ZAFILO-796410 format. One record per residue (C-alpha): residue number from 1; residue in one letter; z, x, y. Coordinates in Angstrom, 3 decimals. Layout:
% ZAFILO-796410
NUM;A;Z;X;Y $
...
This chain:
% ZAFILO-796410
1;M;106.842;141.293;94.771 $
2;L;104.871;141.221;91.496 $
3;M;107.500;138.923;89.986 $
4;A;107.289;136.588;92.995 $
5;I;103.475;136.398;92.814 $
6;T;103.677;135.773;89.061 $
7;A;106.279;133.055;89.660 $
8;V;104.013;131.302;92.192 $
9;A;100.947;131.514;89.925 $
10;L;102.840;130.354;86.828 $
11;G;104.733;127.703;88.787 $
12;L;101.507;126.256;90.217 $
13;A;99.777;126.239;86.817 $
14;V;102.652;124.411;85.106 $
15;L;103.079;122.136;88.138 $
16;V;99.456;120.976;88.011 $
17;W;99.544;120.400;84.245 $
18;S;102.899;118.600;84.258 $
19;A;101.944;116.432;87.251 $
20;D;98.872;115.230;85.373 $
21;R;100.962;114.375;82.300 $
22;F;103.582;112.670;84.464 $
23;V;101.035;110.484;86.278 $
24;D;99.269;109.477;83.047 $
25;G;102.566;108.693;81.337 $
26;A;104.030;106.774;84.295 $
27;A;100.850;104.707;84.762 $
28;A;100.672;103.854;81.045 $
29;T;104.395;103.015;80.929 $
30;S;103.986;100.744;83.961 $
31;R;101.134;98.945;82.236 $
32;H;103.269;98.340;79.149 $
33;L;106.004;96.963;81.428 $
34;G;103.572;94.410;82.819 $
35;L;102.800;95.820;86.268 $
36;S;99.454;94.723;87.663 $
37;P;96.616;97.283;87.752 $
38;L;96.495;96.927;91.549 $
39;L;100.181;97.774;91.882 $
40;I;99.776;100.731;89.506 $
41;G;96.834;102.008;91.537 $
42;M;98.568;101.462;94.885 $
43;V;102.100;102.622;94.126 $
44;V;102.626;104.285;90.734 $
45;I;99.655;106.654;90.887 $
46;G;100.203;107.359;94.595 $
47;L;103.841;108.240;93.999 $
48;G;102.968;110.184;90.851 $
49;T;100.387;112.381;92.574 $
50;S;102.992;113.112;95.267 $
51;A;105.569;114.132;92.656 $
52;P;104.814;117.885;93.014 $
53;E;105.328;117.743;96.790 $
54;L;108.461;115.644;96.317 $
55;M;110.010;118.087;93.845 $
56;V;109.050;121.213;95.787 $
57;S;110.258;119.827;99.115 $
58;A;113.540;118.503;97.724 $
59;L;114.311;121.865;96.106 $
60;S;113.273;123.718;99.271 $
61;A;115.622;121.642;101.399 $
62;W;118.417;121.960;98.823 $
63;Q;118.074;125.753;98.888 $
64;G;118.099;125.912;102.690 $
65;N;114.351;126.238;103.343 $
66;P;113.461;122.884;104.973 $
67;G;110.518;124.465;106.836 $
68;L;108.802;124.927;103.488 $
69;A;109.369;121.234;102.767 $
70;L;107.772;120.093;106.035 $
71;G;104.876;122.526;105.665 $
72;N;104.286;121.365;102.102 $
73;A;104.148;117.681;103.111 $
74;Y;101.888;118.050;106.148 $
75;G;99.793;120.803;104.590 $
76;S;99.190;118.624;101.529 $
77;N;98.077;115.731;103.747 $
78;I;95.611;118.038;105.491 $
79;A;94.367;119.413;102.145 $
80;N;94.069;115.934;100.618 $
81;I;91.710;114.736;103.349 $
82;G;89.955;117.940;104.402 $
83;L;89.650;119.734;101.075 $
84;I;89.693;116.967;98.477 $
85;V;87.851;114.100;100.196 $
86;G;85.546;116.577;101.941 $
87;F;84.664;118.471;98.767 $
88;V;84.332;115.414;96.534 $
89;A;82.204;113.494;99.079 $
90;L;79.905;116.514;99.346 $
91;L;79.341;116.222;95.594 $
92;S;78.808;112.470;95.809 $
93;P;79.087;110.320;98.971 $
94;L;82.027;107.931;98.656 $
95;I;81.621;104.189;99.185 $
96;M;84.731;102.110;99.837 $
97;H;84.639;98.651;98.244 $
98;S;88.373;97.912;98.114 $
99;Q;89.724;95.506;100.728 $
100;V;93.228;96.766;99.945 $
101;L;92.291;100.311;100.986 $
102;R;90.655;99.008;104.162 $
103;Q;94.072;97.553;105.028 $
104;E;96.032;100.649;103.988 $
105;L;94.039;103.163;106.050 $
106;P;95.262;101.769;109.419 $
107;L;98.768;101.698;107.913 $
108;L;98.470;105.406;107.065 $
109;M;97.371;106.083;110.653 $
110;L;100.357;104.104;111.953 $
111;V;102.764;106.033;109.711 $
112;T;101.229;109.322;110.903 $
113;L;101.823;108.304;114.524 $
114;A;105.388;107.237;113.704 $
115;S;106.065;110.680;112.220 $
116;L;105.371;112.194;115.653 $
117;W;108.339;110.280;117.044 $
118;C;110.567;112.018;114.486 $
119;L;109.226;115.455;115.472 $
120;Q;109.137;115.200;119.264 $
121;D;112.764;116.288;119.809 $
122;G;112.245;119.453;117.762 $
123;A;114.047;118.331;114.614 $
124;V;113.882;115.825;111.768 $
125;S;117.499;114.676;111.779 $
126;R;119.141;112.727;108.987 $
127;W;118.688;109.557;111.050 $
128;D;114.968;110.335;111.378 $
129;A;114.811;110.910;107.632 $
130;V;116.607;107.614;106.950 $
131;L;114.072;105.858;109.196 $
132;L;111.196;107.379;107.196 $
133;L;112.788;106.278;103.915 $
134;A;113.364;102.776;105.351 $
135;M;109.654;102.604;106.232 $
136;L;108.892;103.705;102.671 $
137;A;111.081;100.901;101.297 $
138;A;109.277;98.378;103.534 $
139;F;105.899;99.684;102.342 $
140;L;106.915;99.454;98.681 $
141;T;108.230;95.908;99.174 $
142;Y;104.998;94.896;100.906 $
143;S;102.924;96.546;98.163 $
144;I;104.816;94.759;95.379 $
145;I;104.399;91.377;97.073 $
146;R;100.711;91.996;97.749 $
147;G;100.160;93.369;94.247 $
148;R;101.432;90.095;92.787 $
149;Q;99.430;87.887;95.137 $
150;Q;96.174;89.825;95.490 $
151;G;93.214;88.602;93.497 $
152;S;90.423;90.794;92.178 $
153;D;89.905;94.133;93.916 $
154;T;87.779;97.142;93.030 $
155;L;90.803;99.443;93.177 $
156;A;92.409;97.338;90.432 $
157;D;89.163;97.400;88.438 $
158;N;88.932;101.207;88.742 $
159;T;92.571;101.572;87.680 $
160;T;92.093;99.282;84.677 $
161;A;89.039;101.258;83.533 $
162;D;90.964;104.511;83.860 $
163;L;93.959;103.163;81.935 $
164;D;91.683;101.877;79.165 $
165;I;90.179;105.352;78.731 $
166;Q;93.648;106.958;78.524 $
167;A;95.369;104.220;76.511 $
168;M;98.782;105.223;75.083 $
169;T;101.480;103.607;73.021 $
170;L;104.711;102.889;74.914 $
171;K;106.550;105.635;73.007 $
172;R;103.923;108.238;73.844 $
173;A;103.744;107.111;77.479 $
174;I;107.512;107.455;77.929 $
175;T;107.480;110.849;76.194 $
176;W;104.777;112.220;78.510 $
177;T;106.559;110.793;81.546 $
178;L;109.816;112.561;80.632 $
179;V;108.114;115.829;79.583 $
180;G;106.090;115.837;82.799 $
181;L;109.178;115.172;84.909 $
182;V;111.221;117.970;83.319 $
183;L;108.396;120.484;83.677 $
184;L;107.818;119.363;87.275 $
185;I;111.425;120.243;88.093 $
186;V;111.296;123.623;86.310 $
187;S;107.904;124.647;87.749 $
188;S;108.901;123.506;91.257 $
189;R;112.002;125.680;91.130 $
190;L;109.898;128.659;90.026 $
191;L;107.297;128.014;92.725 $
192;V;109.854;127.678;95.528 $
193;W;111.635;130.890;94.509 $
194;G;108.365;132.842;94.439 $
195;A;107.055;131.342;97.713 $
196;V;110.274;132.078;99.632 $
197;D;110.367;135.619;98.253 $
198;I;106.752;136.261;99.306 $
199;A;107.401;134.814;102.763 $
200;S;110.407;137.102;103.218 $
201;A;108.515;140.168;101.987 $
202;F;105.577;139.636;104.371 $
203;G;107.645;138.377;107.277 $
204;V;105.817;135.042;107.259 $
205;S;107.641;131.801;108.011 $
206;D;108.278;129.450;105.124 $
207;L;106.462;126.802;107.204 $
208;V;103.173;128.745;106.972 $
209;I;103.656;129.406;103.247 $
210;G;104.266;125.675;102.794 $
211;L;101.153;124.790;104.810 $
212;T;98.879;127.093;102.807 $
213;V;99.677;128.367;99.310 $
214;V;102.188;125.687;98.333 $
215;A;100.327;122.785;99.984 $
216;I;96.996;123.622;98.381 $
217;G;98.677;124.243;95.032 $
218;T;100.557;120.933;95.002 $
219;S;97.313;119.130;95.995 $
220;L;95.483;120.407;92.906 $
221;P;96.465;117.349;90.781 $
222;E;94.783;115.081;93.366 $
223;L;91.693;117.323;93.363 $
224;A;91.411;117.240;89.571 $
225;S;91.899;113.460;89.367 $
226;S;89.459;112.876;92.244 $
227;I;86.678;114.941;90.638 $
228;S;87.256;113.074;87.369 $
229;A;87.161;109.693;89.166 $
230;V;83.984;110.403;91.129 $
231;R;82.215;111.498;87.927 $
232;K;82.991;108.006;86.588 $
233;N;81.791;106.448;89.869 $
234;E;85.324;105.225;90.670 $
235;H;85.118;105.899;94.400 $
236;D;87.997;103.624;95.366 $
237;L;90.294;105.469;92.975 $
238;V;89.473;108.756;94.757 $
239;L;90.348;107.316;98.165 $
240;G;93.301;105.370;96.765 $
241;N;94.831;108.569;95.361 $
242;V;94.543;110.318;98.728 $
243;V;95.783;107.415;100.870 $
244;G;98.709;106.700;98.553 $
245;S;99.644;110.373;98.255 $
246;N;99.549;110.895;102.042 $
247;L;101.716;107.841;102.642 $
248;F;104.322;109.118;100.193 $
249;N;104.122;112.673;101.558 $
250;T;104.774;111.512;105.126 $
251;L;107.543;109.069;104.272 $
252;A;109.148;110.064;100.961 $
253;V;108.697;113.840;100.922 $
254;V;109.763;114.497;104.522 $
255;G;112.366;111.738;104.372 $
256;L;114.062;113.043;101.239 $
257;A;114.011;116.652;102.470 $
258;G;115.467;115.589;105.832 $
259;V;118.292;113.654;104.202 $
260;I;119.195;116.683;102.077 $
261;D;119.021;119.133;105.000 $
262;P;117.904;118.289;108.581 $
263;I;114.687;120.118;109.476 $
264;D;114.278;122.261;112.584 $
265;V;110.668;121.720;113.675 $
266;D;108.737;124.813;114.722 $
267;G;106.881;124.240;118.009 $
268;A;103.604;125.077;116.247 $
269;V;103.908;121.901;114.200 $
270;L;103.533;119.752;117.333 $
271;V;100.600;121.654;118.856 $
272;R;98.777;122.794;115.703 $
273;D;99.664;121.130;112.416 $
274;W;100.449;117.519;113.323 $
275;P;97.346;117.145;115.565 $
276;V;95.093;118.414;112.747 $
277;M;96.751;116.030;110.264 $
278;A;96.444;113.117;112.709 $
279;G;92.821;113.958;113.540 $
280;L;91.799;114.092;109.875 $
281;T;93.668;110.833;109.192 $
282;L;91.862;109.144;112.090 $
283;A;88.513;110.446;110.857 $
284;L;89.221;109.177;107.330 $
285;T;90.232;105.776;108.742 $
286;V;87.060;105.459;110.839 $
287;F;84.754;106.697;108.065 $
288;G;86.513;104.657;105.367 $
289;I;86.536;101.342;107.231 $
290;G;83.044;101.883;108.617 $
291;W;81.502;100.988;111.937 $
292;K;79.608;98.012;110.568 $
293;G;80.457;96.432;107.252 $
294;Q;81.054;98.677;104.253 $
295;G;82.858;101.983;104.700 $
296;R;81.137;105.109;103.448 $
297;I;81.831;108.845;103.659 $
298;N;78.445;110.550;103.633 $
299;R;77.727;114.238;103.156 $
300;L;77.621;114.942;106.899 $
301;E;81.054;113.386;107.385 $
302;A;82.285;115.207;104.274 $
303;A;81.083;118.503;105.734 $
304;L;82.998;117.717;108.935 $
305;L;86.222;117.097;106.971 $
306;L;85.814;120.195;104.809 $
307;G;84.799;122.332;107.791 $
308;T;87.914;121.215;109.671 $
309;F;90.090;122.218;106.722 $
310;I;88.446;125.640;106.437 $
311;A;88.743;126.251;110.199 $
312;Y;92.403;125.185;110.180 $
313;T;93.232;127.447;107.229 $
314;A;91.452;130.361;108.936 $
315;W;93.479;129.600;112.079 $
316;L;96.703;129.857;110.073 $
317;V;95.633;133.133;108.456 $
318;M;94.632;134.659;111.785 $
319;S;97.928;133.580;113.364 $
320;V;99.768;135.431;110.594 $
321;I;97.604;138.551;110.985 $
322;G;98.061;138.444;114.748 $
323;T;101.831;138.616;114.469 $
324;R;101.834;141.693;112.239 $
């Protein structure tokens, strides 16, 4: 048990550090390759911040623990909105300027609703997973086209400012990308082994472990980058990280895991986890777009998001205690 706990702690620490290096390296490499700042902010950083979930879920499915993969994806979405946006907006209310994000929030809500269709028969089959990956391909195609056509946008401005601060040569950017990727794979393997071992020892489902310890741990890179962005008054970058990460979690993470090994969906996902994820996504969409004019997440709305996350996590813990 001590080895498993150590593996989880060490795996999470290395995962957070390597994810940060991977995102910085991938973003800088993309800039050297001529990608627009808007496309880097929309796609590269969103995919990069979902890299921990992608690695953990793929390894979980490969090792025959697809429940951990699904819990990691949905739990990370819940943590991204409830914990990260809620906590950061409590520190400093977030104002959305980006027109691109105003368009992507309804898309995230639509993708969340589409995921319910894949769950309703009690399994994410390979065909369901292929559908999710096809939706991901359509989103990426749309993003690339829009990234080339879109004019000035505050998300692009925020991304440019961030890249200027962390400027790298092409050689250094590629090195950090590769180092980050290798360490992501190693730390993910360590984390999955420890998480599955702990779940077995305590008689807890790998779904619940994925929804709690693993989900919060793999969301730490988004939390760190969001706190850094809000300190620089880059509010759109905070929301862009969360929206992009949640899109990739729902489509890429679950899709890849389902292709590797079809996922049997626990009934609790439909009555507990998905509704909380959908409710938080709807709240973020309404707050972010705004009732009239500019979207803004004030401290009261932030407290609602964070309170929902805390209540949900307590619900999970109590459900575990109640079964023992």
